[in-house]
N, C-alpha and C positions, 0 to 999 in steps of 0.2 A: 612497436614491440613492447610488451608488458614486462617490467622488471620484477624481481622478487620483492623489492620495496613497494612497488605498486600493488602487487598481490597481497602483501601484508596490510597495506592501507585498505584495500577492498575487504579483506577478512575482518578488520577491526570495525569498519563502517557497518558491514553486514551483521556482525555480532551485536553492536550497539542498537541497530534498528530492530533486530529480532527480539532482543531482550526488552526493548521499549514497548514493542507491540504485545509481547507475552505478558508484561506486567500491567498493561492498560486495563481499564475498567469500562465496561459498556455504558455506564451511566455518566461518565465524566465528559467535560467539554473537550472534544477532539482537538480543536484549534489551540486552545490553551495548553493542553497536554503535549501536543506535537511541536510547539514553538521552539522549545530548547533544542530538540532534535534537528529541526529545520535550520536553526542558527548554526549548529555545530557541523552538520554533514551535507546540507543541500546548497547548491549554487544559487545565487540570488534569483535568477530568472529560469529556474528549472521548469521542465515541461512535465505535466501529468496527463496521461492519455487513458481514458476510460475504454472499456471493452466495446462500447457502442460507437467509438470513434471521436467522442467529444474531447477536445484538447483544452487544457487550462495551463496558463503560463504565469509563473511567479506566485509569491505568497498570497497576494490579495485574491487572485482568481481561485487558487486552491483552497484558501480559507472559506470563500463563499461556497464552493462546492461542498466542503465538509459540513458547513452549517445547514445547507439544504438537505444533505443526507440525514443529518441528525433530526431535522424537523419532520422528515417523512418516513423514517425507518426505525423500528424498534429492534435492537440487536439483543437477543436473549443470552447468547454466548458467542465467543469467538476464540478459536484455537489456532495457533500458528505452528508451522513446521518448517524446518530449515535451520539456518539459511543454506542455500545451495550456491556455492561460490564458483565463478568462472573468471576468465582473464579480463573481461571488460566490465564486470559487475556481478550481480547476484540476484537470486530469486527467493521469495518467501511464499509459502502456501498458506492461505487463510481458509478456515473451515467455519462458516458462520451459520448460526440458527437465528433467523430473522423473519420479520413480517412488516408489511406496510402499515403505517398508523391509520391511514384512511380506508383500509380494507380493500384496496384495489388489487392486491394479491395476497394470498394466504401465507401463513407461517410456513417456512421452508428451510431446507438446508442448502447452502450455496458454497461451493468451493471456488476460490479465486487465486490465481497465481499473479503475484506482483513481481515484475522484473525491474531492476534498478540498474541504470547505466552510470558508471563512475568515470569521471575524467578529472585529472589534476587534483585528486583527493577529495572531490565533491560529487554528490549525486546530481547529475544534469538532466536525467529523465527517469520517470517512473511510468510503467505501463501495466495496466490491470487487465488480465485475461480471464474470462469466465466462460462456463458452459451456459449458453442461453437457456432460459427456463423452458422445461419440457423436452430438451434435447438430451440424448445419452450417447456416449461414445460407443462406437462399434455396433450400433443397432438402430 
C-alpha cells in the first residue's frame, strides 16, 4: 500500500527528473549531466529497459548505453511533457527531433514514453516505450 509520504516522494523525484530533462542541452555529455540525478534518485543497480527489449543494469551499463546513443544519434531538439504521477512511479513523455549520424535513418520526430518505478524512495526501473518507425496508432 502506498502512503501519502510515498506519493510525495514520488512527486518530488518526478519533478526533479522532469526539470532535469527539461533543462538539459542536446549537445552536452549525457552521462556527466545525469550523474548527479542518478546519485540522488536512482537505486545503485537500477534496471533500464529499451523499447526493443534490451536490458541494462546499473550505472556502468546505462552509461555505456548513453555513450553509444550519443555516438550514433544527433538530437536537434527534445521536448518533455509531464510528469504523470501514479502510485508506484511516474511517466515522462519525450518528443525528439533526431537523425542517425551515419545516415542509416533520416531525420525524424520520435515520441517516447519513459516509465519510472519507485521503491523505497529510489528509482529502481526505467522503461522506454516508443512507436516503432513507420507505425501509426489506429491505422
